[in-house]
C-alpha positions, 0 to 999 in steps of 0.5 A: 303137419307137425312132428314135434316141431318138424314141419311138413306139407303133405299132399295127396298125390294118388290122382297125380295133381302134382306137376312132374316136370317142375317138381323140384321147383315147386317144392323149393318155392312152397317150402319157403318160409314167409314167401309161401307155406313154408316147411322143412319137407314135402311128402307125396302120398301115391298108389302102391301095388305092394302095401297101403301106399307109397310115399315120396319125400323131399327135403325143403331144397327139393331133393329126395331123402330116403327116410324121415322119421318124423315125417313118416309119423306125420304121413301116417296120421294123414293116411289114416284120417284121410281114409287111404289106411286103418290106423295100422298100416305099411307104406313104401319109402326108399329106405324099404316098407315102414310100418306105423300104428296111429293112436289118437295124435300119437304115431309109432313108426317101425324104422328100418334096421340101422347100420354102419355103427361106428363109435368114438372116432376123430374128424379133423375140423378146422378148429382141431380134431373132434370125437364123433360117433355115427350111424345110418338110421335110413339116412346118415347121422353124426352124433356128438355128445356135448356138456351144455345143449344150449351152448352149441353153435349147431349151425355152423358146426353142423354145416362144417361136418355136413359137408366134410370130405370124410362123408362126401359126396352124400353128407351127413346129418349132424346131432348134438345130445346131452343127457339131462339130470331126469334121465332124458336126452336132449338133442339139437340136430342140423338136417342135411337138405334143410341146411339148417337146424330143425326143431326135431328130427326123427331119424336123428333122435334114433341115432341119438338114442342107440349111440347113447344105448351102445355107450351107456346101456340106457334101456328101451325106451329111450326118451329124447327131448327135441328143441321144442320141448316135446318128446320122442321115444325110441324103442329097440332091441340089441344083440351085441353091436347089432340093433334090430326092431327099432320104433319111434314114438311121438306126436304128429299134428295137423296144423292146417288143410287148404287149397294152395294158389299158383301164386305160392310157387310162381314167384 
């Protein structure tokens, strides 16, 4: 499935079809592009004793992540189309219970309440200090305002900040945002765990939108344009420096369904 270009392998694991013993290696191998299926991450849908289902989310390096906004939209539509739930649902994540509503190929997800907002502070990089902002929207994000979204070295600058000692040991995701003349905010993201630029990042879009709202008082919903040209919409309420009732809305598309052969992970 693809959420605005952020792509995921989703497996119905309610009957425990995935081998736990070699899970990390399995994920790394099937997420390899050109050599296997290829994806930014993998999602296992499992039984929950609390709500409609539980997910386990993994980045393409085989490590878990607490939350993924685009993945949450994709798994919600997957669950609805596979009759695991109705169009409105709740599911367990490592960031807490997430609720979602599916309307055709669009999905609106209630995100965890963001925490650890810090605006306009300096970080020392090899080319000198840089002013950044940061926010945890289920996973940690740095947000940097830039003059041109097309001229940023997302991978190298993003990687330097992702592994910076200020964010050790967990690291951070890094987003570059640029307001456009039509009122939309363009965004590009370096994702921790993928260790590269991704075409879209839902939790990053939320971080970029809320930090923009904090600094410029932009009204809800905030329209975030991803590298694919697809738009993500971030809804929020705010009281002083506290954001709550945060929702992320965007597309969640099924690219294909199929049977995974052992050749996909045995090389």
